[in-house]
C-alpha positions as CSV (number, residue, x, y, z in Angstrom):
1,X,17.8,25.5,6.3
2,X,18.1,26.1,2.4
3,X,15.8,23.8,1.4
4,X,13.0,25.5,3.6
5,X,14.6,28.8,2.9
6,X,14.0,27.5,-1.1
7,X,10.4,26.7,-0.1
8,X,9.6,30.1,1.4
9,X,11.0,32.3,-1.8
10,X,9.0,30.0,-4.1
11,X,5.6,30.2,-1.9
12,X,6.6,33.9,-2.2
13,X,6.4,33.6,-5.9
14,X,3.2,31.6,-5.5
15,X,1.7,34.7,-3.3
16,X,2.2,37.3,-5.4
17,X,1.3,35.0,-8.9
18,X,-2.2,34.7,-7.0
19,X,-2.4,39.0,-5.4
20,X,-2.2,39.4,-9.2
21,X,-4.5,37.3,-10.3
22,X,-7.5,38.4,-8.5
23,X,-6.9,41.8,-7.0
24,X,-8.6,41.8,-2.7
25,X,-12.4,41.4,-2.9
26,X,-14.7,42.3,-0.1
27,X,-17.3,39.6,-1.8
28,X,-17.0,35.9,-1.8
29,X,-15.7,34.3,-4.9
30,X,-18.1,32.5,-7.4
31,X,-17.6,28.9,-7.4
32,X,-16.1,29.6,-11.2
33,X,-13.8,31.8,-9.9
34,X,-12.5,29.5,-6.6
35,X,-12.4,26.7,-9.5
36,X,-10.3,29.2,-11.7
37,X,-7.8,29.6,-8.4
38,X,-7.7,25.9,-7.2
39,X,-6.8,24.9,-10.8
40,X,-4.0,27.3,-11.3
41,X,-2.7,26.9,-7.8
42,X,-2.1,23.0,-7.6
43,X,-0.2,24.2,-11.1
44,X,2.1,26.7,-10.0
45,X,3.0,24.6,-6.8
46,X,3.5,21.5,-9.0
47,X,5.6,23.2,-11.1
48,X,8.0,25.4,-9.2
49,X,8.1,23.2,-6.1
50,X,7.9,19.3,-7.0
51,X,11.2,17.3,-6.7
52,X,11.1,16.7,-10.8
53,X,11.6,20.5,-10.9
54,X,9.3,20.4,-14.4
55,X,7.7,23.0,-15.6
56,X,4.4,22.3,-17.3
57,X,4.4,22.0,-20.7
58,X,3.4,20.0,-24.2
59,X,5.3,17.3,-23.4
60,X,3.2,17.0,-20.2
61,X,0.0,17.8,-21.9
62,X,-0.4,14.6,-23.5
63,X,0.7,12.8,-20.0
64,X,-2.3,14.5,-18.3
65,X,-4.7,14.1,-20.7
66,X,-3.8,9.8,-20.9
67,X,-4.0,10.1,-17.0
68,X,-7.4,12.1,-16.8
69,X,-9.0,9.2,-18.5
70,X,-7.3,6.6,-16.8
71,X,-8.6,8.3,-13.6
72,X,-12.4,8.3,-14.8
73,X,-12.0,4.6,-16.8
74,X,-9.2,2.7,-15.7
75,X,-10.8,-0.8,-16.8
76,X,-11.9,1.1,-20.2
77,X,-15.1,0.0,-20.3
78,X,-16.7,3.7,-21.1
79,X,-14.5,5.7,-23.0
80,X,-14.0,4.7,-27.4
81,X,-11.3,5.0,-29.3
82,X,-13.7,7.6,-30.9
83,X,-14.3,9.3,-27.3
84,X,-10.5,10.0,-27.2
85,X,-10.1,11.2,-30.9
86,X,-13.0,13.3,-30.1
87,X,-10.8,15.5,-27.5
88,X,-7.5,14.9,-29.0
89,X,-7.7,18.7,-29.5
90,X,-7.2,18.9,-25.6
91,X,-3.6,16.7,-25.4
92,X,-1.3,19.7,-26.6
93,X,-2.5,22.3,-24.8
94,X,-3.7,21.1,-21.1
95,X,-0.6,22.3,-19.4
96,X,-1.3,25.6,-20.9
97,X,-5.0,26.2,-19.8
98,X,-4.0,24.6,-16.0
99,X,-1.5,27.5,-15.5
100,X,-4.2,30.2,-16.3
101,X,-6.6,27.9,-14.1
102,X,-8.9,26.8,-17.3
103,X,-10.6,23.7,-15.9
104,X,-13.0,23.0,-19.2
105,X,-11.1,19.7,-20.3
106,X,-12.1,18.2,-16.7
107,X,-15.9,19.2,-17.3
108,X,-16.1,18.0,-20.9
109,X,-14.6,14.6,-20.6
110,X,-16.7,13.9,-17.0
111,X,-19.9,14.7,-19.1
112,X,-18.6,12.1,-21.2
113,X,-18.3,10.0,-18.5
114,X,-21.6,10.2,-18.1
115,X,-22.9,9.7,-20.7
116,X,-21.6,6.3,-21.2
117,X,-22.3,5.2,-17.5
118,X,-25.8,6.1,-18.2
119,X,-25.6,4.3,-21.7
120,X,-24.3,1.1,-20.1
121,X,-26.5,1.2,-17.5
122,X,-29.3,1.1,-19.7
123,X,-27.7,-1.3,-21.5
124,X,-27.8,-3.9,-18.3
125,X,-31.6,-2.7,-18.2
126,X,-31.8,-4.9,-21.0
127,X,-29.5,-7.0,-21.3
128,X,-30.3,-8.2,-18.0
129,X,-34.2,-9.0,-18.8
130,X,-33.0,-12.1,-20.5
131,X,-30.3,-14.9,-19.4
132,X,-27.2,-16.1,-20.5
133,X,-25.7,-18.4,-21.8
134,X,-23.1,-20.0,-19.2
135,X,-22.3,-22.9,-21.5
136,X,-20.5,-20.9,-23.7
137,X,-16.1,-21.5,-23.9
138,X,-16.4,-17.5,-23.6
139,X,-13.8,-15.5,-21.9
140,X,-13.6,-12.0,-19.9
141,X,-10.1,-9.9,-20.2
142,X,-9.8,-8.7,-16.6
143,X,-6.8,-7.2,-16.4
144,X,-6.8,-4.5,-19.2
145,X,-3.9,-2.2,-18.4
146,X,-2.6,-3.0,-21.7
147,X,-5.8,-3.6,-24.0
148,X,-7.0,-1.0,-26.0
149,X,-10.1,0.8,-25.9
150,X,-12.9,-0.7,-28.0
151,X,-12.8,0.8,-31.3
152,X,-16.6,1.9,-31.5
153,X,-19.9,1.9,-30.0
154,X,-20.4,-2.5,-31.6
155,X,-17.6,-3.3,-29.9
156,X,-18.1,-1.3,-26.4
157,X,-21.3,-2.9,-26.3
158,X,-19.5,-6.2,-27.0
159,X,-17.5,-5.7,-24.3
160,X,-20.6,-4.6,-21.8
161,X,-22.1,-8.3,-22.7
162,X,-18.9,-9.6,-21.5
163,X,-18.7,-7.6,-18.5
164,X,-22.2,-8.0,-17.1
165,X,-22.2,-12.1,-17.8
166,X,-19.0,-12.0,-15.7
167,X,-20.8,-10.2,-13.7
168,X,-23.9,-12.3,-12.6
169,X,-21.7,-15.4,-12.6
170,X,-19.2,-13.8,-9.9
171,X,-22.3,-13.1,-8.1
172,X,-23.7,-17.3,-8.9
173,X,-20.9,-18.6,-8.1
174,X,-20.7,-16.2,-4.3
175,X,-23.9,-18.0,-3.9
176,X,-22.8,-22.0,-4.6
177,X,-19.7,-20.5,-2.1
178,X,-21.2,-19.2,0.6
179,X,-23.6,-22.2,0.2
180,X,-21.4,-24.8,0.9
181,X,-19.2,-22.6,3.9
182,X,-22.8,-22.6,5.5
183,X,-23.0,-26.2,5.4
184,X,-19.1,-26.8,6.1
185,X,-19.8,-25.4,9.4
186,X,-22.9,-27.2,9.9
187,X,-20.8,-30.4,9.5
188,X,-18.4,-29.5,11.3
189,X,-19.8,-28.9,14.9
190,X,-16.6,-29.4,16.9
191,X,-15.5,-25.7,15.0
192,X,-18.4,-24.7,15.8
193,X,-18.6,-20.9,16.7
194,X,-22.3,-19.2,17.1
195,X,-20.6,-16.0,16.1
196,X,-19.8,-16.4,13.1
197,X,-22.1,-18.7,12.1
198,X,-25.2,-16.1,12.1
199,X,-22.3,-13.5,10.7
200,X,-21.8,-16.0,7.6
201,X,-25.9,-16.2,7.6
202,X,-26.4,-12.7,7.1
203,X,-24.0,-12.7,4.0
204,X,-25.7,-15.2,3.2
205,X,-29.0,-13.4,3.3
206,X,-27.5,-10.8,1.5
207,X,-26.7,-12.6,-1.3
208,X,-29.3,-14.4,-1.5
209,X,-32.2,-11.8,-0.7
210,X,-32.4,-11.0,-4.7
211,X,-31.1,-12.4,-7.9
212,X,-28.2,-11.4,-8.8
213,X,-29.5,-9.3,-12.0
214,X,-31.5,-7.5,-9.3
215,X,-28.1,-7.1,-7.0
216,X,-25.9,-6.0,-10.1
217,X,-28.7,-3.3,-10.8
218,X,-29.1,-2.0,-7.4
219,X,-25.4,-1.5,-8.1
220,X,-25.2,0.2,-11.0
221,X,-27.9,2.4,-9.3
222,X,-26.1,3.4,-6.7
223,X,-23.1,4.2,-8.5
224,X,-25.1,5.6,-11.1
225,X,-26.7,8.8,-8.4
226,X,-23.2,8.7,-7.2
227,X,-21.7,9.6,-10.7
228,X,-24.6,12.4,-11.5
229,X,-24.4,13.8,-7.3
230,X,-20.5,14.5,-8.0
231,X,-20.1,18.3,-7.6
232,X,-18.1,20.3,-10.1
233,X,-14.9,20.4,-7.1
234,X,-15.4,16.8,-6.9
235,X,-14.7,16.7,-11.0
236,X,-12.0,19.0,-10.6
237,X,-10.7,17.0,-7.5
238,X,-10.4,14.0,-9.8
239,X,-8.8,16.0,-12.5
240,X,-5.8,17.8,-10.3
241,X,-5.3,14.6,-8.5
242,X,-4.6,12.7,-12.2
243,X,-1.9,16.1,-13.0
244,X,-0.2,15.6,-10.1
245,X,-0.4,11.9,-10.6
246,X,1.8,13.0,-13.7
247,X,4.9,14.3,-11.5
248,X,4.4,11.4,-8.9
249,X,3.0,8.6,-7.1
250,X,2.6,10.1,-4.3
251,X,1.7,13.9,-5.5
252,X,-2.7,14.4,-5.3
253,X,-4.5,16.9,-5.1
254,X,-7.3,16.5,-2.5
255,X,-10.7,18.9,-2.2
256,X,-12.0,20.5,0.7
257,X,-14.5,17.7,1.1
258,X,-12.6,15.0,0.9
259,X,-9.6,16.1,2.8
260,X,-10.2,14.1,5.5
261,X,-11.2,10.5,3.9
262,X,-8.2,10.8,1.9
263,X,-5.6,9.5,4.1
264,X,-7.1,6.4,4.9
265,X,-4.5,5.0,7.5
266,X,-4.7,7.7,9.3
267,X,-8.1,8.3,10.3
268,X,-9.1,4.9,10.8
269,X,-6.2,4.2,12.7
270,X,-8.7,6.6,15.1
271,X,-12.1,4.4,15.1
272,X,-11.3,1.9,12.1
273,X,-10.2,-1.1,11.7
274,X,-6.2,0.3,10.8
275,X,-5.6,-0.3,7.0
276,X,-5.3,1.7,3.9
277,X,-7.8,0.6,0.9
278,X,-8.0,1.5,-2.4
279,X,-10.3,0.7,-5.7
280,X,-9.1,-2.0,-7.8
281,X,-11.7,-2.9,-10.1
282,X,-14.7,-2.6,-8.6
283,X,-13.5,-4.5,-5.7
284,X,-12.3,-1.9,-2.1
285,X,-9.0,-3.7,-1.6
286,X,-7.1,-3.7,0.8
287,X,-2.8,-1.5,-0.1
288,X,-1.1,-2.0,3.6
289,X,-2.3,-2.4,7.2
290,X,-1.0,-0.2,9.8
291,X,1.2,-1.5,13.0
292,X,-0.8,-2.4,15.8
293,X,-4.4,-1.6,14.8
294,X,-6.9,-4.0,15.1
295,X,-6.4,-5.2,11.5
296,X,-2.9,-6.2,12.4
297,X,-3.9,-8.1,15.5
298,X,-6.8,-10.2,14.0
299,X,-3.4,-11.4,11.9
300,X,-6.6,-12.6,9.2
301,X,-6.5,-9.8,6.8
302,X,-3.8,-8.5,4.3
303,X,-2.0,-6.8,1.8
304,X,-4.0,-8.1,-1.8
305,X,-7.1,-8.8,-0.1
306,X,-10.7,-7.7,-1.5
307,X,-13.6,-6.5,0.9
308,X,-17.0,-7.5,-0.9
309,X,-19.9,-6.3,2.1
310,X,-19.2,-4.9,5.2
311,X,-21.6,-5.3,8.3
312,X,-22.3,-3.3,11.5
313,X,-22.8,-5.2,14.7
314,X,-26.3,-6.6,15.1
315,X,-26.8,-4.9,11.7
316,X,-27.1,-6.6,8.2
317,X,-24.2,-6.4,5.7
318,X,-23.9,-4.4,3.2
319,X,-22.6,-4.9,-0.6
320,X,-19.7,-2.5,-1.2
321,X,-18.9,-4.0,-5.1
322,X,-18.5,-0.7,-6.8
323,X,-18.8,1.2,-4.3
324,X,-16.4,4.2,-3.9
325,X,-13.3,4.2,-1.1
326,X,-14.7,7.2,0.6
327,X,-18.4,5.4,0.9
328,X,-16.9,2.3,1.9
329,X,-14.6,3.8,4.6
330,X,-17.6,5.8,6.1
331,X,-19.2,2.2,6.3
332,X,-15.8,0.9,7.6
333,X,-15.6,3.1,10.4
334,X,-17.5,3.8,13.6
335,X,-17.5,4.1,17.0
336,X,-14.7,3.1,19.2
337,X,-15.2,-0.3,20.9
338,X,-18.0,-1.2,18.4
339,X,-17.3,-4.0,15.4
340,X,-17.0,-4.1,12.3
341,X,-17.9,-7.7,10.3
342,X,-15.8,-7.3,6.9
343,X,-16.6,-10.1,3.9
344,X,-13.0,-10.7,2.1
345,X,-11.6,-12.1,-0.9
346,X,-8.4,-13.7,0.5
347,X,-5.9,-11.9,-1.9
348,X,-3.2,-14.6,-1.3
349,X,-6.0,-17.1,-2.8
350,X,-5.8,-15.6,-6.5
351,X,-9.6,-14.2,-8.4
352,X,-11.5,-17.5,-7.6
353,X,-11.0,-17.1,-3.2
354,X,-14.0,-17.8,-1.4
355,X,-15.6,-15.3,0.9
356,X,-14.1,-15.4,4.4
357,X,-15.9,-13.5,7.2
358,X,-13.2,-11.5,9.0
359,X,-15.0,-9.3,12.4
360,X,-12.9,-6.7,14.2
361,X,-13.2,-4.7,16.8
362,X,-13.1,-0.7,16.1
363,X,-10.7,0.9,18.2
364,X,-7.6,3.7,18.9
365,X,-4.2,2.5,17.6
366,X,-1.9,3.1,20.5
367,X,1.7,3.4,20.7
368,X,2.4,0.0,22.8
369,X,0.1,-2.1,20.3
370,X,3.4,-1.2,17.2
371,X,6.0,-1.3,20.5
372,X,9.5,-3.4,19.5
373,X,9.2,-6.6,21.1
374,X,11.9,-8.9,21.3
375,X,13.1,-12.4,22.7
376,X,16.5,-14.6,22.5
377,X,16.2,-18.4,20.5
378,X,18.8,-21.2,20.9
379,X,19.6,-21.8,17.1
380,X,22.2,-24.3,15.5
381,X,24.4,-23.0,13.2
382,X,26.1,-25.3,10.7
383,X,28.8,-26.6,12.3
384,X,26.4,-27.8,15.2
385,X,27.2,-25.4,17.4
386,X,24.0,-24.0,19.1
387,X,23.6,-20.0,19.2
388,X,22.0,-18.0,21.0
389,X,20.6,-14.8,18.5
390,X,18.9,-12.4,20.1
391,X,15.3,-11.9,17.5
392,X,13.4,-8.1,17.6
393,X,10.0,-8.0,15.5
394,X,10.1,-3.4,14.6
395,X,6.4,-3.0,12.5
396,X,7.4,0.9,12.2
397,X,9.5,3.6,12.9
398,X,7.5,5.2,15.8
399,X,7.7,8.1,17.9
400,X,6.0,10.2,20.8
401,X,6.0,13.2,19.0
402,X,3.9,14.8,22.0
403,X,5.8,13.5,24.8
404,X,9.3,14.4,23.1
405,X,7.6,18.2,22.9
406,X,6.5,18.4,26.3
407,X,9.7,17.0,27.3
408,X,9.3,14.1,28.9
409,X,12.2,12.2,29.7
410,X,10.8,9.0,29.1
411,X,8.8,9.4,25.8
412,X,8.3,6.0,23.5
413,X,10.6,5.8,20.7
414,X,11.7,2.7,18.2
415,X,15.2,3.5,18.9
416,X,14.4,3.8,22.9
417,X,12.9,0.5,23.1
418,X,15.4,-1.4,20.7
419,X,18.0,-0.1,22.7
420,X,16.5,-1.8,25.9
421,X,16.2,-5.0,24.2
422,X,19.8,-4.6,22.7
423,X,21.6,-4.1,26.1
424,X,19.7,-6.5,27.6
425,X,20.6,-9.1,24.6
426,X,24.8,-8.2,26.0
427,X,24.0,-9.4,29.5
428,X,22.4,-12.8,28.6
429,X,25.5,-12.9,25.7
430,X,24.0,-13.1,22.4
431,X,26.3,-14.9,19.3
432,X,23.9,-12.6,17.3
433,X,20.9,-10.5,16.3
434,X,17.8,-10.8,14.0
435,X,16.5,-7.4,13.5
436,X,13.0,-8.2,11.5
437,X,11.9,-5.1,9.6
438,X,9.1,-7.3,7.4
439,X,6.3,-4.9,6.7
440,X,7.3,-1.7,8.0
441,X,6.3,0.6,5.9
442,X,8.6,3.8,7.9
443,X,7.6,6.7,10.0
444,X,10.2,8.7,11.4
445,X,13.0,10.0,9.5
446,X,15.2,11.0,12.9
447,X,14.4,7.3,14.4
448,X,16.1,5.6,11.1
449,X,18.9,8.0,12.2
450,X,18.8,6.7,15.9
451,X,18.6,3.7,15.3
452,X,21.4,2.7,13.1
453,X,23.3,4.9,15.7
454,X,22.8,2.5,17.8
455,X,25.0,-0.4,15.5
456,X,28.1,2.5,14.7
457,X,29.4,5.4,16.2
458,X,29.0,8.8,15.0
459,X,29.1,8.9,11.0
460,X,26.6,9.6,8.5
461,X,23.3,7.7,7.7
462,X,21.0,9.2,4.7
463,X,21.3,12.0,2.3
464,X,18.4,14.0,1.5
465,X,18.7,16.1,-1.7
466,X,15.7,18.9,-2.1
467,X,14.3,20.2,-5.7
468,X,16.8,23.1,-5.6
469,X,19.3,20.0,-6.0
470,X,21.3,20.4,-2.7
471,X,22.2,17.8,-1.1
472,X,22.0,17.8,2.9
473,X,23.6,14.4,5.3
474,X,21.8,13.4,8.0
475,X,24.7,12.1,10.2
476,X,24.0,10.3,13.8
477,X,26.3,12.2,16.2
478,X,26.2,10.0,19.2
479,X,29.7,7.6,19.4
480,X,28.0,5.3,22.1
481,X,27.1,1.9,20.4
482,X,24.5,-0.6,22.2
483,X,25.3,-3.4,19.8
484,X,28.5,-4.3,18.1
485,X,28.1,-8.0,17.2
486,X,26.5,-10.1,14.0
487,X,24.0,-8.5,12.9
488,X,20.9,-9.7,10.3
489,X,18.5,-7.4,8.8
490,X,15.3,-9.2,7.4
491,X,13.5,-6.9,4.9
492,X,10.8,-7.7,2.1
493,X,8.6,-5.9,-0.5
494,X,6.7,-4.3,2.4
495,X,9.8,-2.5,4.2
496,X,9.6,1.2,2.8
497,X,10.3,4.6,3.5
498,X,12.6,4.6,7.4
499,X,13.3,0.8,6.7
500,X,15.2,1.5,3.4
501,X,17.3,4.1,5.3
502,X,18.1,1.9,8.2
503,X,18.9,-1.6,6.3
504,X,21.1,0.4,3.5
505,X,22.8,2.8,6.1
506,X,23.6,-1.3,7.5
507,X,24.5,-2.4,4.0
508,X,26.9,0.3,2.7
509,X,29.1,0.0,6.5
510,X,28.9,-3.7,6.1
511,X,27.8,-3.6,9.4
512,X,25.6,-6.3,8.7
513,X,23.4,-8.3,6.4
514,X,20.6,-7.7,4.9
515,X,18.3,-10.9,3.7
516,X,14.7,-11.6,2.4
517,X,13.5,-10.4,-0.3
518,X,15.0,-9.4,-3.8
519,X,14.0,-5.7,-3.3
520,X,13.0,-4.1,-0.3
521,X,9.2,-1.5,-1.3
522,X,11.5,1.6,-2.8
523,X,10.3,4.7,-1.8
524,X,12.8,7.6,-1.5
525,X,11.0,10.7,-1.2
526,X,9.8,13.6,1.1
527,X,6.2,14.6,0.5
528,X,5.1,17.8,1.4
529,X,1.6,19.2,1.9
530,X,0.1,22.5,1.0
531,X,-3.2,23.6,2.3
532,X,-4.2,26.1,-0.6
533,X,-6.4,28.1,2.0
534,X,-2.8,29.7,3.5
535,X,-1.6,30.2,0.2
536,X,-5.4,32.4,-0.7
537,X,-4.9,34.2,3.0
538,X,-1.9,35.0,2.7
539,X,-2.3,36.7,-0.8
540,X,-5.0,39.2,0.6
541,X,-7.8,37.1,-1.3
542,X,-10.6,36.2,0.8
543,X,-10.6,32.8,1.8
544,X,-12.4,30.1,1.4
545,X,-12.0,25.9,1.7
546,X,-10.1,25.0,-1.1
547,X,-8.2,21.9,-0.2
548,X,-4.9,20.8,-0.5
549,X,-1.8,20.1,-3.1
550,X,0.8,16.8,-1.6
551,X,3.7,16.4,-3.8
552,X,7.3,14.7,-3.5
553,X,10.0,17.4,-2.2
554,X,12.9,15.4,-1.9
555,X,14.8,12.3,-1.9
556,X,16.7,10.0,0.0
557,X,20.4,8.7,-0.9
558,X,22.5,6.2,0.9
559,X,25.5,7.0,2.0
560,X,27.1,5.2,-0.8
561,X,25.8,7.6,-3.1
562,X,22.3,5.5,-4.5
563,X,18.9,6.3,-3.8
564,X,16.5,3.8,-2.4
565,X,14.0,5.2,-5.0
566,X,12.2,2.5,-7.4
567,X,14.9,0.1,-6.9
568,X,14.8,-0.3,-2.6
569,X,17.3,-1.9,-0.8
570,X,18.9,-5.3,-2.7
571,X,20.1,-8.0,-0.3
572,X,23.4,-9.7,0.5
573,X,21.0,-13.0,0.7
574,X,17.5,-13.5,-1.3
575,X,15.1,-15.8,0.4
576,X,12.2,-17.1,-1.2
577,X,8.6,-15.6,0.1
578,X,5.0,-14.6,-0.9
579,X,5.7,-11.2,-0.9
580,X,8.1,-11.8,-3.6
581,X,5.9,-13.1,-5.9
582,X,3.3,-9.7,-5.8
583,X,3.0,-6.7,-7.7
584,X,4.4,-4.4,-4.7
585,X,6.8,-1.2,-4.7
586,X,7.1,2.2,-6.4
587,X,8.5,0.2,-9.5
588,X,4.7,-0.5,-10.2
589,X,3.6,2.5,-9.6
590,X,3.0,4.9,-13.2
591,X,5.2,7.8,-13.3
592,X,7.6,7.1,-10.0
593,X,10.4,9.2,-10.1
594,X,13.6,6.7,-11.1
595,X,16.6,5.5,-9.4
596,X,20.3,7.7,-9.7
597,X,22.5,8.6,-7.3
598,X,24.0,11.5,-5.7
599,X,28.5,11.5,-4.9
600,X,28.9,9.3,-2.2
601,X,30.4,10.1,1.2
602,X,33.8,9.0,3.2
603,X,32.8,6.5,5.6
604,X,34.6,3.8,7.5
605,X,33.6,0.1,6.4
606,X,32.5,-2.3,9.8
607,X,33.1,-5.9,8.4
608,X,35.8,-6.2,5.8
609,X,35.2,-10.2,5.7
610,X,31.4,-9.8,5.0
611,X,32.0,-10.3,1.1
612,X,34.1,-13.0,1.2
613,X,31.6,-14.9,4.4
614,X,28.9,-14.1,1.5
615,X,29.2,-17.3,-0.3
616,X,29.5,-19.8,1.9
617,X,26.7,-18.2,4.2
618,X,24.6,-18.6,0.6
619,X,25.8,-21.9,0.1
620,X,24.6,-22.9,3.3
621,X,21.3,-21.6,3.0
622,X,20.4,-22.8,0.2
623,X,20.7,-26.5,1.7
624,X,19.0,-26.0,4.6
625,X,16.0,-24.5,2.2
626,X,16.0,-27.2,-0.6
627,X,15.3,-29.6,2.8
628,X,13.6,-27.7,5.5
629,X,9.5,-29.3,5.7
630,X,8.9,-26.2,6.6
631,X,10.4,-23.8,3.5
632,X,8.6,-26.4,1.1
633,X,5.8,-26.1,2.8
634,X,6.2,-22.8,2.3
635,X,7.7,-22.8,-1.5
636,X,4.4,-25.3,-2.2
637,X,2.4,-21.9,-1.0
638,X,4.5,-19.6,-3.3
639,X,3.4,-21.6,-6.0
640,X,-0.4,-21.7,-5.7
641,X,0.0,-17.8,-5.2
642,X,2.0,-17.9,-8.6
643,X,-0.5,-19.7,-10.5
644,X,-3.4,-17.3,-9.2
645,X,-1.8,-13.9,-9.7
646,X,-0.9,-13.9,-13.7
647,X,-4.2,-14.5,-15.1
648,X,-5.6,-12.4,-17.6
649,X,-8.6,-13.9,-18.5
650,X,-11.0,-16.1,-16.9
651,X,-13.6,-18.1,-18.3
652,X,-17.7,-17.1,-18.3
653,X,-18.0,-20.9,-18.3
654,X,-19.9,-21.6,-15.6
655,X,-18.8,-25.5,-15.1
656,X,-15.3,-24.8,-16.2
657,X,-15.0,-21.5,-13.4
658,X,-16.8,-23.9,-10.7
659,X,-14.5,-26.1,-10.9
660,X,-11.3,-23.8,-11.0
661,X,-13.1,-22.8,-8.2
662,X,-13.1,-26.1,-6.6
663,X,-9.5,-27.0,-7.3
664,X,-8.3,-24.0,-6.0
665,X,-10.4,-24.2,-3.0
666,X,-8.2,-28.1,-2.9
667,X,-4.8,-26.5,-3.2
668,X,-5.5,-23.9,-0.3
669,X,-7.2,-26.8,1.7
670,X,-4.4,-28.6,1.3
671,X,-1.7,-25.9,1.6
672,X,-3.3,-24.7,4.8
673,X,-3.4,-27.9,6.5
674,X,0.0,-29.0,5.7
675,X,1.1,-25.4,6.9
676,X,-1.4,-26.3,10.3
677,X,-3.2,-23.9,12.3
678,X,-1.9,-20.9,13.1
679,X,-2.2,-18.6,16.7
680,X,-5.6,-16.6,15.9
681,X,-4.5,-13.3,16.6
682,X,-1.0,-11.2,16.0
683,X,-1.1,-10.8,20.0
684,X,-1.2,-14.7,20.1
685,X,1.7,-14.8,17.6
686,X,3.8,-12.1,18.9
687,X,2.8,-14.3,22.8
688,X,4.2,-17.4,21.0
689,X,6.7,-15.6,19.0
690,X,5.7,-17.7,15.9
691,X,8.4,-19.2,14.1
692,X,7.6,-18.9,10.1
693,X,9.9,-20.3,8.2
694,X,11.8,-17.0,6.5
695,X,12.1,-15.6,9.9
696,X,13.7,-19.0,10.7
697,X,15.8,-19.3,8.3
698,X,17.4,-15.8,9.0
699,X,17.9,-16.7,12.5
700,X,19.6,-19.8,10.8
701,X,21.8,-17.5,8.7
702,X,22.3,-15.6,12.3
703,X,23.9,-18.4,13.6
704,X,26.4,-18.9,10.5
705,X,27.4,-15.8,9.9
706,X,28.0,-15.7,14.7
707,X,29.8,-19.5,13.7
708,X,32.3,-17.1,10.6
709,X,33.0,-14.2,13.2
710,X,33.3,-15.8,16.5
711,X,34.5,-19.7,15.6
712,X,33.7,-22.6,16.9
713,X,33.1,-21.7,20.5
714,X,30.5,-19.7,22.0
715,X,30.9,-15.8,22.5
716,X,32.5,-14.9,25.6
């Protein structure tokens, strides 16, 4: 494969450069020599091997400068405009310095950050000795992404004042909401759960263990210790990750001690909850739920939820607000089979959400837990004819690589499992199939190709272009077709990577309808990981733990020529949903690679009538949604979420803030009551094949599609 040949050439050039940088030595390199080598290696790898093929130059220096400021101070609470001006001489020289192994800027700016945080800590210790006036009509700008940095220290101190006031008020409101929840449990014995009540009282005891001011000062002391204890390699890791981010949102540098913690979704899949976490304005926020994991099966955790406390089984809750992600993960991890209780602020209920408790059993994720499942449902089309619709739930593009490597003829894979379901559907005479790829974050590329092959004969599925701009076509070479009837693919903004390759191919071939959110996630890049120790060893230098660099190395393109990067796959029919309202996807990542295209391929379109059928299918869908009580409940939920998501400022008046909390709580309760009680776990939902409004409408679209293709009669 020429891409690999080119990559080997790039690695060889890097090794030659390392040899020139430091001749092989018998002695272990000093810390300064390690820093210099790691810095240069990372800079060289990104500039030579990244898909952008962007050399490190003066133009990138400014971006690296800004990104490192944002890395250390994303909320713009610590650096002033004067700080930026003072460090401005670095702005034009960072690229050249990095290529020389010079990371002086990283340590100089971190020292300023440490100084500023120490000043804030002291400011808080003095200010929290006096009470705040919560009757004033003041506001805090909580979304400060577009806000300028404070002009000077006077403006900085005013911002600190408002921040502390909000922290105290938020803590006070937490206490009130926990007290309310405790009283509600006592007043509703029919829903009494002794374990949940014990957990709730433990969290309440945590918040009642000291004053709000004492809790905030404790957090600041912990954060101060964490900032002070960062070693040089930790600081270098922050800086080199800022460099990597300028190349692409999925690029990063992981220092040796963080290499294991960084891929949270992978590590948690072994002895944790099965979730990808990030830090967001001091909170531990859930980015993604791993299919089949404890969090997924509970049905109680979702993307955008924020974790504020973690308790071990029979242990006291630990406050994780303002805690680093790596430290929070250490609390969330634990022995398989043990329990962990999370105190969570549901993301769908906005910034004023009341805390909720979720207890999970840590365990290893088994392949069977995320396997495809199917069922045949009877659906009435717009003509009043009952149709048999085969529905498949596919949470990921999984494959048992170990089994395949061993030569096991029965190794598990998503395409094999889906094929069995399709063959069963054919035997039972289904009129159409719905493949649900919502929240499917991708997985195996070969499986995406194999799955596409179940619905088409031989032909191209995806194009992969490497950083040398050589494009290779990945094809389905199996002429057999497992299902040839009407097909609907259901997607949302969390359908990513392999899901987008499959959906894009189905749409380009006009093999079926794609319905769902206005676009899929938009992740059209291939990642490569380069362990730096390997390069150092090959160069003849004494090896040492040096971390790894991850970077985008290739891009996926559809057979029609367009990329799935950034813009994702647009549906043939858009359906209202909660995920549609969320800021999810590559589009919202800084420095994401832009959409572009390559020449399209020659391929045969399967359903040439599809463009003519779409207007009628859309009209029927819109008419149903307007009259469907279940969908109207969903639309109310969407409106409620929309009202809360775009707020950039919050009131610091306690009476107004509490009244707003009560309004939100009442609205959320009304939505939940109208929606009815849901099964408690994912396992229950999959057994009962929960009919959510979006999936139900996708089934009806499939029924209408079958009616237009098959006529008024049933499929034979």
